[in-house]
FIVEX-752266 format. One line per field, with one value per residue (C-alpha): x, y, z. Coordinates in steps of 0.2 Angstrom, whole numbers, plus 5000, padded with zeros to 4 digits. Layout:
% FIVEX-752266
u = (X / ...) $
v = (Y / ...) $
w = (Z / ...) $
% end
This chain:
% FIVEX-752266
u = (4911 / 4903 / 4913 / 4909 / 4920 / 4914 / 4902 / 4892 / 4879 / 4876 / 4862 / 4861 / 4856 / 4868 / 4856 / 4866 / 4855 / 4869 / 4883 / 4899 / 4892 / 4904 / 4900 / 4905 / 4894 / 4903 / 4900 / 4885 / 4878 / 4860 / 4859 / 4844 / 4844 / 4831 / 4826 / 4812 / 4805 / 4818 / 4832 / 4842 / 4838 / 4834 / 4849 / 4861 / 4854 / 4856 / 4874 / 4878 / 4870 / 4880 / 4864 / 4870 / 4888 / 4894 / 4900 / 4914 / 4920 / 4924 / 4912 / 4920 / 4910 / 4917 / 4935 / 4931 / 4930 / 4914 / 4917 / 4934 / 4927 / 4924 / 4905 / 4908 / 4913 / 4897 / 4886 / 4898 / 4899 / 4880 / 4880 / 4884 / 4869 / 4851 / 4840 / 4822 / 4813 / 4796 / 4790 / 4796 / 4799 / 4790 / 4786 / 4767 / 4766 / 4776 / 4773 / 4781 / 4793 / 4798 / 4801 / 4813 / 4821 / 4826 / 4842 / 4848 / 4844 / 4854 / 4869 / 4868 / 4864 / 4858 / 4839 / 4837 / 4848 / 4840 / 4822 / 4829 / 4836 / 4821 / 4809 / 4820 / 4820 / 4801 / 4799 / 4810 / 4798 / 4782 / 4777 / 4781 / 4763 / 4760 / 4774 / 4763 / 4753 / 4756 / 4760 / 4744 / 4735 / 4746 / 4742 / 4754 / 4763 / 4765 / 4772 / 4785 / 4790 / 4791 / 4803 / 4813 / 4814 / 4821 / 4833 / 4841 / 4840 / 4858 / 4864 / 4870 / 4882 / 4873 / 4854 / 4848 / 4830 / 4822 / 4806 / 4801 / 4786 / 4780 / 4763 / 4759 / 4748 / 4756 / 4757 / 4764 / 4777 / 4782 / 4783 / 4795 / 4806 / 4807 / 4813 / 4827 / 4831 / 4832 / 4844 / 4855 / 4856 / 4864 / 4877 / 4870 / 4874 / 4857 / 4854 / 4836 / 4830 / 4814 / 4805 / 4795 / 4797 / 4794 / 4809 / 4820 / 4817 / 4822 / 4838 / 4854 / 4863 / 4853 / 4860 / 4849 / 4849 / 4844 / 4844 / 4857 / 4869 / 4872 / 4866) $
v = (5165 / 5148 / 5134 / 5115 / 5102 / 5083 / 5087 / 5071 / 5068 / 5050 / 5046 / 5029 / 5015 / 5021 / 5034 / 5048 / 5064 / 5074 / 5065 / 5072 / 5090 / 5104 / 5122 / 5140 / 5155 / 5171 / 5184 / 5195 / 5183 / 5176 / 5157 / 5145 / 5127 / 5117 / 5099 / 5087 / 5083 / 5073 / 5079 / 5085 / 5104 / 5105 / 5095 / 5106 / 5122 / 5114 / 5109 / 5127 / 5133 / 5120 / 5113 / 5096 / 5091 / 5082 / 5065 / 5069 / 5083 / 5101 / 5116 / 5133 / 5148 / 5165 / 5157 / 5144 / 5125 / 5121 / 5102 / 5105 / 5117 / 5111 / 5110 / 5124 / 5136 / 5133 / 5146 / 5159 / 5155 / 5155 / 5173 / 5178 / 5168 / 5173 / 5158 / 5156 / 5139 / 5134 / 5131 / 5148 / 5144 / 5160 / 5163 / 5164 / 5170 / 5186 / 5201 / 5203 / 5216 / 5203 / 5190 / 5201 / 5207 / 5189 / 5187 / 5204 / 5200 / 5184 / 5194 / 5206 / 5222 / 5236 / 5236 / 5254 / 5249 / 5232 / 5240 / 5253 / 5239 / 5227 / 5241 / 5245 / 5226 / 5226 / 5242 / 5234 / 5219 / 5231 / 5225 / 5240 / 5245 / 5227 / 5227 / 5224 / 5210 / 5192 / 5181 / 5172 / 5188 / 5189 / 5181 / 5167 / 5180 / 5192 / 5178 / 5173 / 5192 / 5192 / 5177 / 5186 / 5202 / 5191 / 5183 / 5199 / 5209 / 5204 / 5210 / 5193 / 5191 / 5176 / 5174 / 5156 / 5150 / 5134 / 5135 / 5151 / 5154 / 5135 / 5138 / 5156 / 5162 / 5169 / 5187 / 5184 / 5172 / 5186 / 5198 / 5187 / 5184 / 5203 / 5205 / 5192 / 5202 / 5218 / 5210 / 5203 / 5221 / 5228 / 5214 / 5200 / 5183 / 5175 / 5156 / 5150 / 5132 / 5132 / 5123 / 5138 / 5140 / 5159 / 5161 / 5150 / 5159 / 5176 / 5169 / 5167 / 5155 / 5139 / 5123 / 5109 / 5093 / 5076 / 5062 / 5071 / 5075 / 5091 / 5092) $
w = (5014 / 5013 / 5005 / 5006 / 5000 / 4999 / 5013 / 5019 / 5032 / 5036 / 5048 / 5058 / 5047 / 5033 / 5025 / 5017 / 5018 / 5010 / 5000 / 4994 / 4991 / 4986 / 4982 / 4986 / 4990 / 4990 / 5004 / 5000 / 4988 / 4988 / 4985 / 4984 / 4989 / 4980 / 4976 / 4978 / 4995 / 5005 / 4993 / 5008 / 5008 / 5027 / 5031 / 5021 / 5030 / 5047 / 5043 / 5038 / 5054 / 5064 / 5071 / 5063 / 5061 / 5045 / 5045 / 5032 / 5022 / 5026 / 5028 / 5030 / 5035 / 5038 / 5038 / 5050 / 5047 / 5057 / 5058 / 5066 / 5080 / 5098 / 5102 / 5115 / 5101 / 5091 / 5100 / 5097 / 5078 / 5078 / 5083 / 5065 / 5059 / 5057 / 5056 / 5050 / 5050 / 5045 / 5062 / 5067 / 5086 / 5091 / 5110 / 5110 / 5128 / 5124 / 5113 / 5095 / 5103 / 5116 / 5103 / 5094 / 5110 / 5115 / 5105 / 5111 / 5129 / 5127 / 5120 / 5135 / 5125 / 5137 / 5137 / 5129 / 5115 / 5113 / 5112 / 5099 / 5088 / 5090 / 5085 / 5070 / 5065 / 5067 / 5056 / 5042 / 5041 / 5042 / 5060 / 5071 / 5073 / 5079 / 5092 / 5107 / 5099 / 5103 / 5089 / 5090 / 5084 / 5069 / 5052 / 5045 / 5034 / 5049 / 5060 / 5047 / 5046 / 5065 / 5064 / 5051 / 5062 / 5076 / 5065 / 5058 / 5074 / 5079 / 5061 / 5055 / 5041 / 5035 / 5035 / 5033 / 5030 / 5027 / 5017 / 5024 / 5013 / 5012 / 5020 / 5014 / 5000 / 4984 / 4989 / 5007 / 4999 / 4987 / 5001 / 5011 / 4996 / 4994 / 5012 / 5009 / 4993 / 5003 / 5015 / 5001 / 4993 / 5009 / 5009 / 5020 / 5013 / 5011 / 5009 / 5007 / 5005 / 4994 / 4981 / 4976 / 4957 / 4957 / 4969 / 4959 / 4943 / 4951 / 4958 / 4948 / 4961 / 4963 / 4971 / 4966 / 4976 / 4971 / 4984 / 4994 / 4979 / 4970 / 4952) $
% end
């Protein structure tokens, strides 16, 4: 499903955020990426999501070597990904339902079908009763669950998250982890960058980074 070989990301000035990293994550597996601040966790997630392009090495996701693809093909590849980031990128001038509808509208799904899918995603994360609320009226944990609903509404094969519980209290963080575990149990490949020790202790597949290198 996700296979990296000698993956390297070098930024201007000669800084290697990721250096010769190799690993494999099987389809349907849940994996955590961990390490100290600045270890390269976010960069690795962005490489898998094709937000960043590697300087060297190969990265095969769903049978496609991402570095070899034309840039015009990247948006089509990303349709198979669900992305959850710390800043969430929610639209605060739209309702929770409209936030989740957005990916389906971009994909051209008929509105009736899109609303049904969006409501199902909101129900999955426990926010169906708040579908008319704007994100500003939601708690931090609810906003993160809304971001997850938007990420999974397109039924992705790969769910990627970068520190999704970094700013949440212990109970909210545990609830977010339980959500990711639920998606993993139904066959979604889940990759989460985190330094949360509680998460790490519960996961069998942990990729540990140290200054851009895999331990």
